[in-house]
Structure formats: C-alpha cells, structure tokens
FIPA-276030 format. One record per residue (C-alpha): residue in one letter; x, y, z. Coordinates in steps of 0.05 Angstrom, whole numbers, plus 5000, padded with zeros to 4 digits. Layout:
% FIPA-276030
aXYZ...
This chain:
% FIPA-276030
x912838538962x918538038954x918437889029x910937769024x911737278967x917036889007x912336869066x906636629022x910836078992x912935839061x905635829082x903935379023x909534889040x906734789110x900934329088x906033839060x908433699131x901333679158x899233209103x904532709124x900532609188x894832289148x893731579174x897031039133x894930349157x899029759133x894829199105x897928509116x894028219058x896928719009x904128849033x908428379074x913628849102x917028299140x918127899076x921028509043x925828639100x928327919094x931828109029x937228409071x938527719101x939727369035x947127359020x946327148947x942327778928x946428398915x944829098892x948629618852x948030218807x947229928737x943129388704x945929468634x952529128651x951028448682x958028408710x955828938759x950528908812x943329128802x939029598843x932129438870x930330038912x935030598894x933030698821x928230118822x931129728764x932229018788x935128458828x939327848811x941427248852x947827148812x950827758780x954627338729x948227278688x941827678679x936527128671x933127358735x934028108728x928928618706x929228828633x933729418616x927529758587x923629728652x922530388688x918730578751x915931248773x912931428840x908331988862x904832198926x899632728942x897833019009x891733459016x888933849074x882734279075x875634389098x868734459066x863934959098x856834679102x858233929106x856033449160x863333409183x862234059219x867034469178x872834069207x879734079175x881433399146x887633099113x888132579058x893532249016x894531868952x900331438929x901831138861x907030698829x907430668752x911530108720x913130098646x917029648600x917729538525x919228898488x920229158417x921829888428x915030088399x910329738447x908929888521x906829448579x904229868637x902029728708x899330238758x899030088832x895230568878x893830688951x890331248988x884531489030x882232078989x874831928986x872132599009x872133318985x873933518914x881133318906x881932748856x886032278901x886531518903x881531178948x883530468966x882430459042x889930499053x891229849015x895529758953x891329598893x892629478819x889030068787x890529868715x894629388673x895129468597x899229288536x899529788479x902629628411x902629898340x899229578280x902629878219x904730608216x898130948236x894330468282x895430368357x891829838398x891229708472x888329148515x888029138591x884129088655x881429638701x882930138646x878530668615x875830488547x877931188526x885331068540x887231238468x882331818460x884832528446x879332948479x880033688461x881333998529x887534348558x884634528626x888434178683x884434338745x885233888807x877933808827x874333148820x868133458790x870833918735x877133548713x873233128662x872033758620x864533628618x864632938584x865232448641x860331948612x861631968537x869131898550x868131248590x872231528648x870930938695x874530278683x869429708692x874329138683x876328868615x878129418567x880729488496x881330038444x884830288382x886630958351x888131138278x892031738253x887931978194x892732548178x892333298173x890933348248x885132848249x885032238294x879731708303x879131228362x874630688389x874130388459x870729858500x870229688574x865929158606x864628828673x863528098655x862527548706x862326788706x854726828695x853827438652x860127478611x862528028565x858528308507x852027988530x845228268544x846028098618x852928408626x854929138636x858429388573x860530078548x863230208479x864230838438x868531238391x871531918381x873632368323x878432928341x882233478306x888333868332x891634478300x897234928325x892735338372x885935008373x882534328372x875733988374x873033298387x866432918382x865532328428x860131788427x858631248479x853330718487x852330458558x848729788561x845829718631x839029678664x837130308626x841330338562x843831038550x847031388491x851831968504x854632498458x860332958480x862933588446x869533908467x873934458441x879834888462x883835498441x890835688464x894136368455x900336438412x904236718471x903436358537x901736818595x898837388554x891837088552x888836448581x887335828542x879935678536x876834978542x869434818535x865334188539x858133978530x855033288538x848132998524x845332358552x839331988522x837031388564x831930898538x826631028591x829031578638x829432318624x834932618581x840832958615x846033488599x852333768630x857234318610x863934618629x868235228614x875435298638x880735848632x888035718646x894236168647x900335698639x905236248657x901936638713x908236868749x912236248770x906235778765x899635608731x893035938748x886235668727x878935788739x872735408715x865235358720x860734768704x854834348725x855533868783x854933238742x849433108692x842933488702x836533138680x831233518642x826533938686x831333868745x834634478777x841634618751x846934668805x853734958787x860734918814x865935478812x873335368824x880035708821x886935398832x894235578828x899835068818x906835278839x912934828828x917834848887x922834428847x922733888793x919633378840x915033788885x909134248872x903734578913x896534708890x891635128931x884335048909x878035438928x871135248903x863735368913x858334848899x851135058894x845734678931x838134698934x838535268983x842835878967x844235939042x847335239043x852235288985x858634899000x865235289002x871634899003x878935109013x884434599005x891834548991x895133958957x902533808958x904933338904x911532948901x914332558842x920532128844
C-alpha cells in the first residue's frame, strides 16, 4: 500500500512538468525585458540582503524588497513594510463532450501581490495577474498572456470597529464575511452559491466598509461601478452595483445574509443566504457549507441558484472536498442543470501543492453530460 501511495504521488507531480509547457507569450506593451536586463549594466545600482540597514545594499529580485542608487541613503528605496508574494498555477486536463474533441489541454495562471503599510494599521495592495486559463472549470487568470493590474486598493481603520477600503478593479464585497468554508477549485461552485449577491466581479471603481458589531456579528456594505466619461458613477446611465451583508460567526458555525442591487438595463435585486458548520475535531466528519440565492429583475423572470459542499480538512495528508450545485442562476420555468465535483489537495511542501479535480456538468441531453478530469499544480514563493 505504501509503494502504491508513493507511485500515486509521483503521478500527481507529473502534470507540474507538463503544465510548464503551456505557451507564455511575452507582450512588449506590458513587459520590456530588455529594459529590465539593463539594470545589470548600471554601476550605481547595487543589491544586497537587507533593506532595514541603509548602510547595506538592497535586494530587488531575491526577496523583492528594493533598489537604491546610492546605498548611503534610502530616499529611493522601497519601504521596509513593503512585501511581495508570487504564485503560479499550471493545469492540465480534458473535458469529455466539448467541441475541442476531448483533447488534453494545458493552462497557466501567474500572480504578483504587493503589500505595504504606512501606519501599521492600514494596507495598500496591488495585484498583478497573467495567464491563459479561459477554458474548463479551473479558476485561473485569463489575460491573454499579458501582465494586467487585477486590483489596487487602500484599506484603513476608522476607529476601533470600522474598516474602510477604496480601490479599482476590486469586488465591492472585499470586506464581506460570507459564511462558507468550502474551498473547491472549480470556477462554477467556488462562489458558494451567491455569485451575484456577493458582487464577485469588479466593474471598476469600488469602495466598502465593515463594522464589528460584537458578539460574533459583523455588518458590511460595498459598491462597485463602471463609470465612463459620458455616463459617470452613480447615474441612471451608468452600471452600478451596491449592497450589504450581515454575518454571524461562532466557534463551529456561521451564517450570513447578503443583499445586492444591480442597476443595469434590467435592474435586479439579489438576496443570498449562506451557512456553514464545522466539526469539533477535524478529520472525523466533514464541514458543511450551503448557499442559496434569489434574483428578482424588474422585467425578466426571477432566478435561483443553490450549492452544498462537504470538506474534510484532514483526509490523510491532504484535504478532500465534494460539492453539488446549479450551473449558475436558473430562471423560473427553465430546466435546472447541476454540476457535481470532487477534489483532493495534497501539499508536497510549504510552497507546492497538487489538486486533482473531477466533475460532471448536466446538459439538455443526459447523453451529452460533460465530464472533466484535471490536475492543477500550484506554486507560492
């Protein structure tokens, strides 16, 4: 049995090498590699292992903390509170029943997260993404291989119980505390059944605030809008989404109620209900997460969607989860198509994990249901 497990682990590691073969096309408009290489030709720029002591040299790539032209002062160096984290995902798999002819395909996603603080209590964050993961069910970045700013935000406290954020390309629900502990990797079920009420798509300008009521209760509000030079923000012609959430969290369970109003060509009101329960001893029983959402447009038919997820956080050396839910919102009187999935995440070490995923998506014909098998290898550094 032990030899079989070792063989199984080696089999899972293989997609990481295959995923590296995914095409990565340099975009000259986004990244000028020649300009970056010219740093090595500048004699006045030096690198070292510490940025706290300005008598020493600073690092730019190894550790990612900064660069100075004259190491006798730090006026041009990055702040000592600035940190950078990097992650990359490689996925390989196939989906039976698609127009691609059941072919095996590979995709990747890459992300840089920069963070700094000016007061010790605030946070300035920038996320830069790249990737070509536009197909199948893995939730990967899709930027046509070009680096793109995926979000920029400033978060700061107001008093002891209120937190505020402002930003761009951010979700209006950034400060929400949705009651869900399911961590599946699929693009369809990872929103826990409340993809619309939680304002999960950043439209452009965004802002929000949360307030710690006490005794486990938290309230939050959020806004995101796609204003333009002609329509503007918070206008009848613009596209605006605003909402709020009330959540409660105890030691082993939680619940949340989420509201959103989408002002578009057909204004729609959404209500989302979520809850979870976790066992007192991890591994003995799975955690349970549920979600239900209702949509009420002004003229079109109402819609609903739902989700149920189970997750064992200590299933052997990894995490096992399985879920079922509708494929998006289902309008009244329309057939309900479901998706079923199961995944297992295994950590090879602190910076590398592998996640196999298998799923089934119902279609109009039971003979044409889509079955997908994929493996994702994730790196963090």
